[in-house]
MARVEXFI-925593 format. One record per residue: residue in one letter; x, y, z of N, C-alpha, C in turn; chain. Coordinates in Angstrom, 2 decimals. Example, Ala and Ser with C-alpha at 12.3 -4.5 7.8 and 13.67 -1.06 7.14 Angstrom:
- type/n_px/n_py/n_pz/ca_px/ca_py/ca_pz/c_px/c_py/c_pz/mol
- A/13.19/-5.69/7.80/12.30/-4.50/7.80/13.20/-3.30/7.80/A
- S/12.85/-2.25/7.08/13.67/-1.06/7.14/12.90/0.03/7.87/A
% end
This chain:
- type/n_px/n_py/n_pz/ca_px/ca_py/ca_pz/c_px/c_py/c_pz/mol
- M/24.49/36.93/-27.30/25.41/36.00/-26.82/25.07/35.73/-25.17/A
- R/24.24/37.00/-24.22/24.24/36.72/-23.13/22.73/35.36/-23.29/A
- F/22.17/35.62/-24.01/20.74/35.09/-23.93/20.94/33.89/-24.81/A
- R/21.91/33.60/-25.51/22.35/31.88/-25.39/22.74/31.22/-24.54/A
- T/23.63/31.98/-23.52/24.26/31.52/-22.73/23.06/31.22/-21.57/A
- A/22.15/31.90/-21.12/21.30/32.14/-20.42/20.31/30.26/-20.56/A
- L/20.08/30.43/-22.19/19.25/30.17/-22.53/19.64/28.52/-22.60/A
- A/20.99/28.14/-22.59/21.61/27.16/-22.18/21.58/26.35/-21.01/A
- A/21.98/27.45/-20.05/22.10/27.11/-18.48/20.75/26.67/-18.68/A
- A/19.65/27.37/-18.93/17.86/26.72/-18.40/17.83/25.52/-18.55/A
- A/18.11/25.27/-20.05/18.21/23.98/-20.58/18.92/23.06/-19.75/A
- G/19.88/23.15/-19.47/21.08/22.30/-18.19/20.01/22.24/-17.48/A
- A/19.35/23.05/-16.71/18.65/22.73/-15.38/17.88/21.87/-15.41/A
- L/17.20/22.30/-16.89/15.66/21.30/-16.99/16.04/19.93/-17.11/A
- I/17.04/19.68/-17.69/17.47/18.38/-17.79/17.91/17.64/-16.29/A
- L/18.37/18.32/-15.76/18.90/17.96/-14.53/17.67/17.50/-13.77/A
- I/16.81/18.41/-13.44/15.74/18.29/-12.71/15.19/17.23/-13.31/A
- V/14.34/17.03/-15.00/13.73/15.99/-15.09/14.62/14.24/-15.12/A
- A/15.87/14.45/-14.99/16.51/13.66/-14.86/16.99/12.67/-13.66/A
- L/16.64/13.32/-12.52/16.46/13.55/-11.20/15.46/12.34/-10.82/A
- P/15.90/11.35/-10.36/14.54/10.18/-9.72/13.91/10.99/-8.41/A
- V/12.26/11.04/-8.76/11.70/11.06/-7.89/11.17/9.95/-6.84/A
- S/11.71/10.48/-5.58/11.48/9.31/-4.49/10.06/9.21/-3.81/A
- A/9.39/8.03/-3.92/8.05/7.91/-2.86/7.98/7.63/-2.44/A
- V/7.59/8.35/-1.32/7.29/7.68/0.18/6.85/6.35/0.46/A
- A/7.09/5.24/0.75/6.72/3.90/0.63/7.12/3.31/2.43/A
- A/6.31/2.64/2.56/6.35/1.72/3.80/7.43/0.39/3.32/A
- E/8.50/0.49/4.19/9.55/-0.74/3.48/9.30/-2.23/4.53/A
- G/8.96/-2.93/3.51/8.49/-4.44/4.19/7.32/-5.04/3.78/A
- Q/6.73/-5.87/4.02/5.49/-6.88/3.71/4.09/-6.56/4.26/A
- F/2.97/-6.82/3.91/1.84/-6.88/4.39/1.44/-8.31/4.20/A
- Q/1.04/-8.89/4.78/0.16/-10.43/4.23/-0.72/-10.33/4.74/A
- Y/-1.96/-11.00/3.88/-3.37/-11.58/4.88/-3.76/-12.90/4.05/A
- T/-4.98/-13.17/4.05/-5.39/-14.74/3.78/-6.21/-14.43/3.21/A
- Y/-6.62/-15.07/1.75/-8.48/-14.91/1.28/-8.47/-16.69/1.01/A
- S/-9.62/-16.63/0.83/-10.19/-18.27/-0.26/-10.01/-17.71/-1.63/A
- G/-9.53/-19.34/-2.12/-9.22/-19.27/-3.18/-10.27/-19.28/-3.97/A
- L/-10.03/-19.65/-5.17/-11.27/-20.40/-6.07/-11.79/-21.42/-5.64/A
- D/-10.56/-22.26/-4.92/-11.23/-23.77/-4.64/-11.51/-23.98/-3.03/A
- G/-11.82/-22.37/-2.99/-11.90/-22.59/-1.35/-11.15/-22.80/-0.16/A
- R/-9.49/-23.12/-0.76/-8.70/-23.28/-0.04/-7.94/-22.19/0.33/A
- P/-7.48/-21.73/1.55/-6.39/-20.35/2.04/-5.51/-20.03/1.35/A
- Q/-5.49/-19.17/1.03/-4.34/-18.76/0.19/-3.14/-17.23/0.75/A
- V/-2.50/-16.95/0.56/-1.40/-16.25/1.45/-1.45/-15.03/0.35/A
- A/-1.80/-13.60/0.53/-1.30/-13.00/-0.53/-0.25/-11.30/-0.18/A
- V/1.18/-11.07/-0.56/1.60/-10.23/0.02/1.47/-8.93/-0.73/A
- V/1.86/-7.62/-0.15/1.85/-6.06/-0.79/2.71/-6.09/-0.39/A
- D/4.07/-5.96/-1.17/5.30/-4.94/-1.13/5.53/-4.20/-1.21/A
- N/6.13/-3.51/-0.28/6.46/-1.70/0.17/5.67/-0.91/-0.49/A
- P/4.37/-1.05/0.38/3.26/-0.09/0.06/3.61/1.09/0.02/A
- E/2.85/1.81/-1.11/3.03/3.09/-0.82/2.11/3.86/0.57/A
- S/2.76/4.94/1.10/2.14/5.56/2.50/1.51/6.66/1.95/A
- G/0.15/6.17/2.86/-0.85/7.47/2.82/-1.93/7.11/1.33/A
- E/-1.73/6.03/0.49/-2.44/4.86/-0.45/-3.53/4.03/-0.35/A
- C/-4.94/4.25/-0.24/-5.61/3.36/-0.04/-5.45/2.12/-0.84/A
- V/-5.36/0.94/-0.67/-4.63/-0.16/-0.89/-6.01/-1.24/-0.98/A
- T/-6.73/-1.41/-1.99/-7.98/-2.84/-1.98/-7.31/-3.87/-2.65/A
- L/-7.66/-4.77/-2.00/-6.89/-5.90/-2.10/-7.43/-6.55/-2.35/A
- P/-6.83/-6.79/-4.25/-7.35/-7.17/-5.51/-8.41/-8.79/-5.62/A
- E/-7.91/-9.50/-4.59/-9.03/-11.15/-4.45/-10.21/-10.63/-3.83/A
- V/-10.20/-9.72/-2.81/-11.53/-10.02/-2.15/-12.53/-8.11/-2.40/A
- A/-11.64/-7.48/-3.74/-12.21/-6.15/-3.83/-13.93/-5.97/-4.10/A
- D/-14.37/-7.34/-4.50/-16.03/-6.96/-4.45/-16.55/-7.90/-3.41/A
- P/-17.34/-7.04/-2.84/-18.08/-8.04/-1.48/-19.00/-9.00/-2.38/A
- A/-19.37/-8.71/-3.50/-20.70/-9.62/-3.60/-20.33/-10.85/-4.54/A
- D/-18.72/-10.51/-4.53/-18.50/-11.78/-5.40/-17.01/-12.60/-4.67/A
- S/-16.76/-12.31/-3.24/-15.80/-12.89/-2.56/-16.17/-12.72/-1.15/A
- S/-15.63/-13.11/-0.05/-15.82/-13.15/1.45/-14.51/-12.26/1.24/A
- P/-14.12/-11.62/2.58/-13.21/-10.79/2.76/-12.17/-11.90/2.99/A
- A/-10.62/-11.04/3.17/-9.52/-11.43/4.01/-9.86/-11.65/5.16/A
- H/-8.55/-12.07/5.82/-8.49/-12.15/7.38/-7.06/-12.59/7.45/A
- S/-6.92/-12.71/8.73/-5.38/-12.82/9.32/-4.34/-11.87/8.99/A
- P/-4.17/-10.44/8.88/-3.33/-9.50/8.75/-2.06/-9.60/9.31/A
- R/-1.23/-9.70/8.68/0.24/-9.84/9.39/1.16/-8.65/8.77/A
- N/1.07/-7.13/9.90/2.11/-6.15/9.08/3.47/-6.02/9.12/A
- R/4.17/-6.54/8.54/5.85/-6.58/8.52/6.09/-5.21/7.93/A
- T/5.99/-4.25/8.28/6.23/-3.05/7.11/6.38/-2.14/8.50/A
- D/7.51/-1.10/8.13/8.16/-0.21/9.03/6.87/0.95/9.11/A
- E/5.83/0.85/9.11/4.79/1.68/9.17/3.56/1.32/10.00/A
- Y/2.82/1.86/10.52/1.16/1.61/11.02/0.18/0.93/9.81/A
- A/-0.67/-0.06/9.75/-1.46/-0.41/8.52/-2.89/0.05/9.92/A
- V/-3.58/0.33/8.82/-4.99/0.35/9.29/-5.22/-0.52/8.41/A
- V/-6.31/-1.62/8.22/-7.45/-2.41/7.71/-8.80/-1.69/7.98/A
- F/-9.45/-2.22/6.95/-10.64/-1.89/6.24/-11.65/-2.69/6.23/A
- T/-12.95/-2.96/6.66/-13.69/-4.39/6.24/-14.49/-4.02/4.90/A
- G/-13.97/-2.55/4.14/-14.64/-2.70/3.49/-13.73/-2.18/1.79/A
- P/-14.05/-2.22/0.90/-13.13/-1.92/-0.36/-12.69/-0.07/-0.46/A
- G/-12.01/0.54/-0.70/-11.48/1.84/-0.61/-11.72/2.29/0.58/A
- C/-10.71/1.83/1.39/-11.05/2.19/2.74/-11.97/2.71/3.82/A
- T/-13.12/1.94/3.37/-14.25/2.20/4.19/-14.77/0.96/5.19/A
- G/-15.86/1.48/5.87/-16.65/0.24/7.12/-15.41/0.40/7.87/A
- D/-15.80/-0.95/9.05/-14.94/-0.19/10.04/-13.20/-0.94/10.06/A
- M/-12.59/-0.03/10.57/-11.06/-0.19/10.77/-10.21/-0.89/12.01/A
- F/-9.41/-1.11/11.83/-8.82/-1.69/12.96/-6.81/-1.28/12.48/A
- K/-6.13/-0.90/13.45/-5.12/-0.41/13.36/-4.13/-1.24/13.78/A
- L/-2.94/-1.67/12.80/-2.12/-2.72/13.63/-0.51/-2.48/13.50/A
- R/0.17/-2.54/14.62/1.52/-1.97/14.68/2.46/-2.14/13.61/A
- P/3.61/-1.50/13.53/4.55/-1.70/12.38/5.30/-3.23/13.21/A
- H/6.22/-3.46/12.10/6.80/-4.92/12.27/6.43/-6.27/12.72/A
- T/5.22/-5.82/14.14/4.78/-7.03/14.33/3.36/-7.00/14.75/A
- G/2.60/-6.46/14.11/1.15/-6.17/14.51/0.78/-7.00/13.23/A
- Y/-0.47/-8.08/13.77/-1.48/-8.96/13.15/-2.44/-8.93/14.06/A
- G/-3.69/-9.28/12.98/-5.19/-9.75/13.18/-5.02/-11.41/13.03/A
- S/-6.14/-11.91/14.09/-6.33/-13.15/13.98/-7.42/-13.46/12.98/A
- E/-8.04/-14.68/12.45/-8.71/-15.25/11.71/-10.23/-14.17/11.83/A
- R/-10.32/-13.66/12.63/-11.58/-13.01/12.99/-11.48/-11.44/12.55/A
- L/-10.21/-11.17/12.40/-10.22/-9.67/11.52/-10.42/-9.58/10.32/A
- K/-11.46/-9.40/9.91/-11.84/-9.34/8.41/-11.32/-8.03/7.75/A
- L/-10.66/-7.98/5.97/-10.43/-6.98/5.84/-10.77/-6.90/4.47/A
- R/-10.83/-5.40/3.78/-10.77/-5.79/2.14/-10.05/-4.50/1.70/A
- S/-9.50/-3.63/2.44/-8.84/-2.75/2.07/-7.46/-2.43/3.25/A
- V/-6.53/-1.51/3.33/-5.52/-0.85/3.95/-4.52/-0.17/3.59/A
- V/-4.73/0.73/4.38/-3.68/2.36/4.37/-2.27/2.31/5.09/A
- F/-1.76/2.88/4.71/-0.38/2.31/5.57/-0.06/4.62/5.94/A
- F/0.76/4.33/7.40/0.90/6.19/7.49/2.45/5.76/8.92/A
- S/2.98/6.52/8.46/4.31/6.75/9.79/3.18/6.86/10.90/A
- A/3.81/6.95/11.99/3.61/7.62/13.59/4.08/9.09/13.89/A
% end
């Protein structure tokens, strides 16, 4: 009888563990950047609530052989954003402050990573 009670308790605990949501750490807010569309016109793209500590290669400018880099980033998240000139968070980098960090058209980027202070 005790074995069945222990087994039922263990099964119940397992169900609770699996049922609880796992919270991922994410920067809250938006990261904006501008890139050249297929027609050559400037397009604005947004990354909403990006994961902290994970490199985000910007899909529109991921291939250096196929596109010019993005520019004019706006960090409207609650974390620091480090932008990189190459995909996969490689190349030269520049740090943007939370909420108000921005770069001009001269700041080129292909990837970004977010982290808290």
